[in-house]
C-alpha positions, 0 to 999 in steps of 0.5 A: 446720466450717461458716461461718454469717453471722448479722446482729445489732445493733450493741448486741449485737455490742458486748456480745459484744466486751466479753465477749470482752475480758473473758475473753481470747477472740475474738468467734466463740468467745463466740458459739459457747459462747453457742449451745452453752449456749442449745441445751442449755437448750432441749433440757433445759428445753423452755420457752425457745422455746415459750410455757408456755401451749402446753405445758398438758396436759388432765390439768393443767386443774382444773375448778370449778363454781359454779351454771351456771358452770364455771371451768377453771384452767390451770397458767399462772395463767389461767382460762377461765369458761364461763356458759350459759343457755337459754330455751323457750317465751318469745318472739314465736311462735305457741305461746310461753307467755310473749309478749315481743318477741324483742329482749327475750328476747335482751337478758335471755338475754345478761344472765344468761350475761354476769352469771354470767361477770363475777361471777366476776371474768372478762372476756367474750370470746365469746357463742355463741347457738344459735337454734332459730328461723329467721334472719329475723326471729326469729333476727335480732331475738333477736341484736339484743337480745344486742348490746344487752347486749354493748354495755353492756360496751363489747365489739364485737358483730361480734367477740364474738357467734357465732350459729347458726339453724334454717333447714331446718324451720319453728318455732312455738315459741321455743327458744334457748340462750346460752354466754358465755366469759370469761378471767381471771387466777386471782389476779383471780377473785372466788370463795370471798371470803365470810368468817365474819361477812359479811352476805348481801345481796340486791340487786333483787326476784325476778321471773319471766315478765311480771313481769320487764319491769315490774320493769326499768321500776320499777327493781327488778331487777339488770342487767348494768351493776350487777354490772360496777360491783359487781365494782370494789368491793373491800369486796364479797366474793362476787357471785352472780346468782340465777336459778331456784333462788331466793335462799335456795338460792343464799345457802346455796351461798355459805356452803357454798362456804367451809366455813360455815353461813347464818343466814337473817333471820327477817323479810324482805319478799322471797320467798326460795324464789321463782325470780329468773328471768333473774337479777333478783337478785344476792346480795353478801357484805359486812362488817357495817360496810359495809352502809350504804356499800352502801346508799348506792352502790346508791341506789334499787335494792331492797336487803334483808338476807338473812342472816349467814354463820356 
């Protein structure tokens, strides 16, 4: 038998001595039995020393899709949320079809992916941007626009943003993709909260191309700050940013995702089939009695009744 010296606190020694006195054993016997029981638990349960998060197997991860967003649910009760977007022929280069400043392009790219992630109830942790342009000046200017949107959420751009540029070859047209990664407790996810009888409401007007800039100036489009604030309201059920698929398509998907049908309103001043470009519209589902409260909350932003969940 070997003798081992172990340093423990006075409080722990007091507890050991208390048990020794209670059961008529000496201090060494209490410690020996405690170690024996503990080692037996570790050998047979295997989760005492290692956190459960590190024992998750790929086969245990559940995948869920919502538009351009993927939700990876792990058995620890957490979820990783990934949203992505891309853009081509939009920017400041010679052969771009839509001419905008590179900073503006970066801002709206980040807005789309981050809106998709936070609308699920997740908290963004990373924005990875892959740039088919040179670092100077175009890549740097696009990243500056991304930093603007990251700051809206109070995140540190130096920690959150990863970027990679094309510096081997000259480019004459802008191409860029952005992926946002978020983290959430599964219980906090805002997915499938829509209920039968809910109203589907569009916030903002669908804009694309050059319309987007004017829409932002006029206060006619949704933005990242708005979605972040809406996520804090319990009376709002599901929140879905609308992009190229259009309002009607996304509204139907909201209904189908909870096993219901959608009844579109017969008259509306919005083009429900038009692309909403870089998520210029956000769809919400709310109880009918909360519609007026929602309008007051949104102030001057355009609010349009799209349909009802049946």
